[in-house]
N, C-alpha and C positions, 0 to 999 in steps of 0.2 A: 504494500500499500504506499502510495506517495506520501511524503511528509510535508507538513506546511512549514513555512518560515518561522523562525524563532519569535519574531514580533507578533504573528498571529496567536501562537501559544500564549505569549504573554498578555496579549490583549483577552484572550479567553480567561485566563486565570485572573485577571483583574475583574472580570465579570463576576466570577466566582466569589472573590473577596467582597465586592459590592453587595452581592446576594446575602452573604453571612451577616455582613455588618448591618444591613437595613432590616433583616429578618429579625435579627437579635434586638435591634432598636425597637421594632414594632412589638415584639413579644415582651420586651423589658424583663427578660428572664435568661439567666446563664445557662440553665439546664436546656433550654430550647437550642442554643447553638451547640451544645453537646450532642444532642440528637441529631442535628444536620451533619456535625462532623462524623458521627457513627455511620449514618446512612451513606455519606459521600465515600467513607472509608471501605465500607462492604462492597459497594458497587465497583469501587477502584480496583480491589483485589480481584473480584470476579471477572472484571474485564481483563486484567492482567494475566488470568489463567485461561482466557479464550472462552469464557462461558457463554458470552453473547455472540459468539461466532457460530453457533449452531444453527444451520439454516433449515433443519428438517423437523425438529421437535414439535410436538403438539400437546398443549399449547407452546408458543414460542417462548424462548427463554427471555427474550427481550420484554415480555409482559411483566417481569419483575420490577421494571422501572416505574410504572405508573399504576399498575392494579392495586398494590397495598395502599398507595397515596389516596386514590379514589375511595377506597373502602374506609379509610381512616377519615377523610373528609365527610363521607356520608354520615358515618356514626357520630362525628362531632356536630354536625348540623341538626341531626335528629334529636339530640339530647340537649335538655335545657342549659345544663352546666357547660356544654360544648359552645352553645350559641352565646352564652354570656362571655366565655373566653374569647371567642372571635370578635364580638362586639366590643371588648375591652381594648383590642389592638390598637396602636397609634396609627391613625389614618394617614398622617404626612409620611411616616416611615414606610407604610404599605404602598403608597403612591411613588415614592422615591425608588423603591425596590424594582418598579417596572423599568427603570432607566437602563438596567443591565440589557434589556432587549436590543439596545442600539449597538453595543459591541458585539453581542451575538449575531445580529445580521451581518455585520461586516466580516466576522469570522466564517459565517456560512458562504459569503460571496467568494471569499478566497478559496474556500473548500471546493466550491463548484469549479472554479478556474483550475483546481488540481485533480478534477474528476473524483471527488470524494462524497458529493452529494449531487442530486439531480437539481437542474436549473429551477424546477418548480418550487424548491425549497429557499429561493433567494429572492431578493426584491426585483430581480430581472424576470422572475417567473410569476408564480402566484402567492407569494408570500408578502403580505403588507404590514408584517408585524413591526416594521421599522417605525410606522406610523404611531404605534402604540408607545414605543420608547421615547420618541421625541416629544409627543404630545403629554407624556407623564410628567416632564420638566416643566412645561407651561401650567399643567394642572396643579402641581405642587406649588408653584408660585402664586397661582390664583387663589388656592386654598389658604395660603399664608397672608393674603391681601386683607384690607379692611372690608372688602365686599366679597366674601368667598362665594363659589358657585352653589347653586341650589342643589337640594337633595336629587332633584329629577336629573339635572345635568350630570351629577356624579354617577347615578345609576345607569343612565344612558351610556356614559363613557365606558363604565365597566362592562356592561353588557356586550358593546360593540368590540372592545379589545379582547374580551374573553372569546368572542366569535373568530377573531383574528388568530388567537392562540389555538383554538380547536382546529382551525383550517390548516395551518401549517404542521400541528402535530398529527393530524390525520394523514397528510401527504408524507410525512416523514416515516410514520409507522407502516403504511402501505408500500413504502419504498425501500424498506429493509429487507435484506437477503434472509428471509425466514419462510416458515410454512404459510404465512398470511400475506406474502407479498402480492400486490395486485399492479402495482405501478413501476414505471422507470426501471425496466429490467436492464436496459443497456446501460445506465447510470445509476446504480442503486445508492442508497444511503449507507455508506460504510464508515463515514467518519465517527460516528458515535460508538463503534464497536470496540474502540481502543481508548486508553488513557491519553491526555486527560479529558477528552471531549465527551467520555461517557457520562460525565457529570451534567452534560446539557439535558438528556432526558431523565436522568437519575435524580438531580438536584435542582437545576435552575427552572426547568419546566414545571415540576411540582411546586416550588416556591412561588412562581408566578401565578400558578391556578390557586394556591392557597390565598395569596394576596387578594385575588379577585373575589373569592368566595368570602373571605373575611370582610371585605369592604362592602359586599352586597348584603350579607347578614346584618351588618350595622346600619346600613342605609335603609334597608327595607323594615328593619325593626325600629326606625325612628319616624314613623308615619306621623304626619301632622305637623312636622317641623319643616318650615320652608328652607332654612339654611343649616347646613351641618358645621358644628364647630369642630376644629381641629383637636 
């Protein structure tokens, strides 16, 4: 597999650090960053051992990236204590976490140029997630202003950007060399099968998904409020 330039790897690792910092700031808890480190370390070790290169198993080994996260989020959302925890997270930190989507998109574009991901996963193709990362900067500044955005605006932003996330993740999963591959057989998504880029589906995507879910739980639980205080 072709190797990306050192600066691309550095940019990706900077996105990981950004993710850990703002996720910890949002949760206001040291144990949470510990959980993230453990999750990242487990997937890193599995990737180093070639676990995610299995292209024949059913269900695919790559389901270990998101399936546990989705189950955990569902359990959290349906429980009253879980919803209280999600609603207690810092909204500014959650918004700033989304900025990591900017360097990730730059990394994906470079990966495409090295035949490591299909074009559809980049902003030259069907991936519009760059808009989520850049608009998150503006949204965070707006939220900190004297006239923050209304609850409706924040709900719409999160729903739209969640849709953009689902769009690129679906393309990425269906482009993996696995038993469920349905797209891009000529240029499959092999970038995330090795370190450090396995942390994209195993850590960064779950963190972004968590940030959207937490924000929506907080916003939809604040019915009747015209503006949401940071």
